[in-house]
Each structure stands twice: as structure tokens, then as C-alpha cells.
C-alpha positions in Angstrom: 3.1 19.1 -14.6 4.0 16.2 -16.9 5.3 13.1 -15.1 7.9 10.9 -16.7 9.4 7.8 -15.1 12.3 9.9 -13.5 9.9 12.4 -12.0 7.6 9.6 -10.8 10.5 7.9 -9.0 11.6 11.2 -7.4 8.0 12.0 -6.4 7.6 8.6 -4.7 11.1 8.9 -3.0 10.2 12.4 -1.7 7.0 10.9 -0.2 8.9 8.1 1.5 11.6 10.5 2.7 9.0 13.0 4.1 7.3 10.2 6.1 10.6 8.9 7.5 12.1 12.3 8.4 9.0 14.1 9.6 6.7 11.4 10.7 3.1 11.8 9.9 1.0 9.9 7.4 1.4 9.0 3.8 -1.8 10.9 3.1 -0.3 14.1 4.5 3.0 13.5 2.7 1.2 13.0 -0.7 -0.9 16.2 -0.2 2.2 18.1 0.8 4.1 16.9 -2.3 1.1 17.8 -4.5 1.1 21.3 -3.0 4.9 21.6 -3.5 4.7 20.5 -7.2 1.5 22.4 -7.7 -0.5 19.5 -9.0 -3.9 18.1 -8.0 -4.0 15.0 -5.9 -6.2 13.3 -8.4 -3.6 13.8 -11.1 -0.8 12.3 -9.1 -2.8 9.3 -7.9 -2.0 7.2 -11.0 1.7 7.7 -10.5 1.8 6.3 -7.0 3.4 2.9 -6.6 1.5 -0.1 -5.3 3.2 -0.1 -1.9 2.3 3.6 -1.4 -1.3 2.9 -2.4 -1.5 0.0 0.1 -0.1 2.2 2.9 -2.6 4.9 2.1 -5.4 2.4 2.1 -4.3 1.1 5.6 -4.2 4.7 6.9 -7.7 5.4 5.4 -9.1 2.3 7.1 -7.5 3.3 10.4 -9.0 6.8 10.3 -12.4 5.5 9.0 -12.1 7.0 5.6 -12.4 3.6 4.0 -14.5 0.6 4.9 -12.7 -2.4 6.4 -12.5 -5.3 4.0 -13.5 -8.1 6.3 -13.1 -11.7 5.0 -15.7 -14.0 6.5 -16.1 -17.6 5.9 -19.6 -18.7 5.1 -21.2 -20.5 8.0 
């Protein structure tokens, strides 16, 4: 599937709509949209917006898929 700006916007809106209407996580919504559009998650990753990526990162940290980025002052 070839993404243009219009399809990218629809894809992101569908992800947001899915999370709002059905609950669940952004990770699940993205995987569901990838299955619906028959594309690999790796291929759609570059078309996600920064807010979606940040939300996925927070979910990943919460379920221990990603390391927490702790900011510590040097003592």
C-alpha cells in the first residue's frame, strides 16, 4: 500500500477513533489498522504522527516493553 498525505491522515484518524470508541491501547489500534489495510507494522511506523508515537512510547513503558527514561541529577 502506498501512503500519501491523505491516506496518512485517514490512517491516523482511524487509530484515534478506534481508541476513543473501543478503548484499548494505541498499540492494539495500530496493529488492527495494519491488519485492516494489509500492511506490515514496520511499514506504517514512519507514517505515524509524533503525538501517536509518544502515546505508544508511554504505553510501551507502562507494560515494560521499553525502558523508562529516568532523568537523574548528578550528585
